[in-house]
KOLDO-546137 format. One record per residue: residue in three letters; x, y, z of N, C-alpha, C in turn; residue number from 1. Coordinates in Angstrom, 2 decimals, padded with zeros to 5 digits. Layout:
BEGIN
("ALA"; (X; Y; Z); (X; Y; Z); (X; Y; Z); NUM)
...
//
This chain:
BEGIN
("MET"; (211.99; 123.47; 251.98); (211.67; 123.80; 250.39); (209.90; 123.95; 250.44); 1)
("ILE"; (209.04; 122.97; 250.93); (207.72; 123.00; 251.09); (207.33; 124.08; 252.02); 2)
("TRP"; (207.75; 124.03; 253.05); (207.73; 125.34; 254.24); (207.65; 127.12; 253.58); 3)
("TRP"; (208.42; 126.83; 252.91); (208.91; 128.30; 251.93); (207.63; 128.17; 250.81); 4)
("LEU"; (207.04; 127.22; 250.36); (205.97; 127.43; 249.23); (204.43; 127.77; 250.21); 5)
("VAL"; (204.56; 127.14; 251.05); (203.43; 127.05; 252.07); (202.76; 128.65; 252.53); 6)
("ILE"; (204.61; 129.17; 252.92); (204.35; 130.37; 253.51); (204.20; 131.39; 252.49); 7)
("VAL"; (204.62; 131.08; 251.55); (204.39; 132.15; 250.13); (202.93; 132.30; 249.83); 8)
("LEU"; (202.29; 131.16; 249.65); (201.14; 131.02; 249.13); (200.12; 131.65; 250.31); 9)
("VAL"; (200.26; 131.43; 251.53); (199.42; 132.07; 252.52); (199.70; 133.55; 252.62); 10)
("VAL"; (200.85; 134.10; 252.64); (201.41; 135.04; 252.55); (200.46; 136.09; 251.41); 11)
("GLY"; (201.00; 135.44; 250.40); (200.39; 136.00; 249.12); (198.79; 135.99; 249.01); 12)
("SER"; (198.01; 134.86; 249.77); (196.23; 135.01; 249.67); (195.98; 136.12; 250.80); 13)
("LEU"; (196.63; 136.51; 251.62); (196.59; 137.15; 252.44); (196.29; 138.42; 252.16); 14)
("LEU"; (197.46; 138.97; 251.39); (198.54; 140.06; 250.62); (196.91; 140.14; 249.46); 15)
("ILE"; (196.48; 139.58; 248.86); (195.38; 139.49; 247.59); (194.15; 139.96; 248.44); 16)
("LEU"; (193.74; 139.45; 249.81); (192.48; 139.53; 250.39); (192.53; 140.87; 251.04); 17)
("ALA"; (193.67; 141.51; 251.59); (193.91; 143.06; 251.88); (193.60; 143.74; 250.93); 18)
("ILE"; (194.05; 143.60; 249.66); (194.01; 144.60; 248.40); (192.37; 144.71; 248.25); 19)
("ALA"; (191.76; 143.36; 248.21); (190.45; 142.96; 247.89); (189.84; 144.09; 249.07); 20)
("ALA"; (189.71; 144.22; 249.98); (189.38; 144.71; 251.25); (189.08; 146.05; 251.29); 21)
("VAL"; (190.34; 146.64; 250.96); (190.80; 148.10; 251.27); (189.71; 148.61; 250.53); 22)
("PRO"; (189.21; 148.40; 249.28); (188.09; 149.47; 248.41); (186.83; 149.08; 249.15); 23)
("LEU"; (186.74; 148.15; 249.51); (185.40; 147.62; 250.12); (184.89; 148.27; 251.91); 24)
("LEU"; (186.13; 148.56; 252.57); (186.22; 149.21; 253.70); (186.19; 150.64; 253.42); 25)
("ARG"; (186.60; 151.24; 252.28); (186.36; 152.84; 251.82); (184.95; 152.61; 251.76); 26)
("ARG"; (184.37; 152.38; 250.89); (182.80; 152.16; 250.55); (182.08; 152.28; 251.81); 27)
("LEU"; (182.24; 151.27; 253.06); (181.74; 151.24; 253.86); (182.03; 152.52; 255.09); 28)
("GLY"; (183.08; 153.11; 254.74); (183.20; 154.48; 255.42); (182.21; 155.40; 254.70); 29)
("GLU"; (181.96; 155.53; 253.48); (181.14; 156.08; 252.74); (179.56; 156.27; 253.15); 30)
("LEU"; (179.11; 154.76; 253.39); (178.39; 154.49; 253.45); (177.83; 154.89; 255.13); 31)
("GLY"; (178.71; 154.98; 255.75); (178.39; 155.42; 257.44); (178.24; 157.03; 257.30); 32)
("ILE"; (178.89; 157.51; 256.64); (178.77; 158.88; 256.32); (177.37; 159.25; 255.84); 33)
("ALA"; (176.91; 158.48; 254.78); (175.89; 158.86; 254.14); (174.38; 158.21; 255.27); 34)
("ALA"; (174.88; 157.22; 255.73); (174.21; 157.03; 257.11); (173.68; 158.28; 257.91); 35)
("ARG"; (174.94; 158.82; 258.36); (174.62; 159.82; 259.44); (173.89; 161.10; 259.02); 36)
("ARG"; (174.35; 161.12; 257.42); (173.47; 162.43; 256.85); (171.99; 162.10; 257.03); 37)
("LEU"; (171.81; 161.00; 256.54); (170.41; 160.23; 256.36); (170.10; 160.43; 257.93); 38)
("ALA"; (170.53; 160.35; 259.04); (169.71; 160.26; 260.33); (169.47; 161.88; 260.55); 39)
("LEU"; (170.34; 162.96; 260.34); (170.32; 164.28; 260.80); (169.08; 164.64; 259.82); 40)
("ARG"; (168.83; 164.36; 258.45); (167.65; 164.84; 257.68); (166.36; 164.31; 258.27); 41)
("THR"; (166.43; 162.98; 258.98); (165.23; 162.44; 259.48); (165.13; 163.39; 260.75); 42)
("GLY"; (165.91; 163.71; 261.25); (165.49; 164.29; 262.60); (165.30; 165.53; 262.35); 43)
("ASP"; (165.63; 166.28; 261.01); (165.10; 167.80; 261.03); (163.86; 167.83; 260.20); 44)
("ALA"; (163.29; 166.50; 259.42); (162.15; 165.89; 259.01); (160.69; 166.21; 260.13); 45)
("GLN"; (161.66; 165.28; 261.45); (160.68; 164.93; 262.53); (160.46; 166.18; 263.08); 46)
("ARG"; (161.34; 167.20; 262.91); (161.14; 168.23; 263.72); (160.14; 169.32; 263.29); 47)
("LEU"; (159.79; 169.30; 261.82); (158.65; 170.05; 261.06); (157.59; 169.37; 261.19); 48)
("VAL"; (157.32; 168.12; 261.60); (156.19; 167.55; 261.57); (155.07; 168.08; 261.96); 49)
("PRO"; (155.24; 168.63; 263.41); (154.45; 169.38; 264.06); (153.84; 170.66; 263.26); 50)
("ALA"; (154.99; 171.55; 262.36); (154.56; 172.65; 261.82); (153.69; 172.05; 260.54); 51)
("VAL"; (153.95; 171.12; 260.14); (153.04; 170.68; 258.77); (151.70; 170.12; 259.20); 52)
("THR"; (151.80; 169.58; 259.99); (150.38; 169.09; 260.67); (149.47; 170.19; 260.90); 53)
("ALA"; (149.92; 171.28; 261.71); (149.52; 172.52; 262.07); (148.73; 173.09; 260.71); 54)
("LEU"; (149.61; 173.43; 259.53); (149.62; 173.86; 258.29); (148.33; 173.32; 257.36); 55)
("GLN"; (148.35; 172.11; 258.05); (147.57; 170.95; 257.16); (146.12; 171.39; 257.62); 56)
("HIS"; (145.95; 171.52; 259.14); (145.02; 171.53; 259.90); (144.01; 173.31; 259.40); 57)
("ARG"; (145.17; 174.09; 259.26); (144.56; 175.40; 259.26); (144.40; 175.41; 257.54); 58)
("ALA"; (144.78; 174.67; 256.87); (144.43; 174.89; 255.32); (142.74; 174.14; 255.31); 59)
("GLU"; (142.65; 173.12; 256.10); (141.42; 172.45; 256.22); (140.52; 173.64; 256.78); 60)
("GLN"; (140.73; 173.87; 257.62); (139.53; 174.95; 258.30); (139.57; 176.35; 257.54); 61)
("MET"; (140.32; 176.76; 256.90); (140.44; 177.77; 255.70); (139.73; 176.83; 254.61); 62)
("GLN"; (139.65; 175.83; 254.37); (138.71; 175.50; 252.90); (137.53; 175.36; 253.32); 63)
("GLN"; (137.06; 174.84; 255.13); (135.62; 175.00; 255.28); (135.02; 176.47; 255.44); 64)
("ASP"; (135.66; 177.48; 255.51); (135.69; 178.68; 256.14); (134.97; 179.43; 254.42); 65)
("LEU"; (135.55; 178.83; 253.63); (135.26; 179.14; 252.12); (134.30; 178.78; 251.34); 66)
("ALA"; (134.24; 177.53; 251.61); (132.76; 176.97; 251.61); (131.52; 177.41; 252.07); 67)
("ALA"; (131.57; 177.67; 253.48); (130.68; 178.29; 254.01); (130.01; 180.12; 253.77); 68)
("ILE"; (131.54; 180.62; 253.74); (131.25; 181.87; 252.40); (130.84; 181.86; 251.04); 69)
("GLU"; (130.88; 180.61; 250.50); (130.36; 180.33; 249.13); (128.62; 180.11; 249.25); 70)
("GLU"; (128.69; 179.72; 250.18); (127.31; 179.04; 250.80); (126.61; 180.24; 250.65); 71)
("ARG"; (126.99; 181.60; 251.63); (126.15; 182.19; 252.11); (126.06; 183.06; 250.80); 72)
("THR"; (127.07; 183.23; 249.94); (127.16; 184.30; 248.33); (125.92; 183.46; 248.05); 73)
("THR"; (125.79; 182.54; 247.57); (124.97; 182.06; 247.00); (123.41; 182.10; 247.87); 74)
("GLN"; (123.51; 181.98; 248.98); (122.09; 182.05; 249.60); (121.56; 183.83; 249.16); 75)
("MET"; (122.65; 184.74; 249.52); (122.65; 186.55; 249.25); (122.09; 186.83; 248.21); 76)
("ARG"; (122.55; 185.91; 246.83); (122.35; 186.04; 245.38); (121.34; 185.49; 245.32); 77)
("GLY"; (120.56; 184.73; 245.65); (119.26; 183.61; 245.44); (118.42; 184.82; 245.93); 78)
("GLY"; (118.80; 185.62; 247.61); (117.77; 186.38; 247.68); (117.68; 187.32; 247.41); 79)
("ARG"; (118.91; 188.28; 246.45); (118.46; 189.23; 245.78); (117.71; 189.33; 244.58); 80)
("GLN"; (118.10; 187.85; 243.90); (117.24; 187.47; 242.34); (115.81; 187.45; 243.02); 81)
("SER"; (115.55; 186.86; 244.03); (114.05; 186.37; 244.20); (113.46; 187.95; 244.60); 82)
("THR"; (114.12; 188.65; 245.40); (113.58; 190.09; 245.70); (113.51; 190.94; 244.16); 83)
("ALA"; (114.47; 190.74; 243.12); (114.37; 191.61; 241.79); (113.31; 191.25; 241.51); 84)
("ARG"; (112.85; 189.73; 241.21); (111.78; 189.30; 240.71); (110.53; 189.96; 241.14); 85)
("LEU"; (110.08; 190.13; 242.63); (109.22; 190.35; 243.09); (108.99; 191.89; 242.55); 86)
("ILE"; (110.13; 192.82; 242.90); (109.89; 194.24; 242.15); (109.44; 193.95; 240.70); 87)
("LYS"; (110.07; 193.43; 240.02); (109.80; 193.04; 238.54); (108.06; 193.05; 238.57); 88)
("LEU"; (107.63; 191.95; 239.08); (106.22; 191.33; 239.12); (105.53; 192.59; 239.63); 89)
("SER"; (105.83; 193.29; 240.80); (105.14; 194.48; 241.62); (104.90; 195.78; 240.45); 90)
("ASP"; (106.25; 195.77; 239.62); (105.64; 196.96; 238.88); (104.79; 196.54; 237.50); 91)
("GLY"; (104.89; 195.30; 237.58); (104.46; 194.76; 235.72); (103.09; 194.56; 235.79); 92)
//
């Protein structure tokens, strides 16, 4: 009689453990899917790094070019203004 009680308790405990483990295993499977998707996105991002680096370099180069153009424009306007002042002074 005691053996039946021990068997029922052990089997019942294993059954409860199995019932509790099913949702955990399901979530673990979903987590594996999410990990694979994340790995794919990481691979995509790593493939884009050279292109992004090239674009950043190009943007920096364009910024330097713009600064040089602005400086030349300022020098040209300064030169015109001084020339215009000379003309006014010579007329006056």
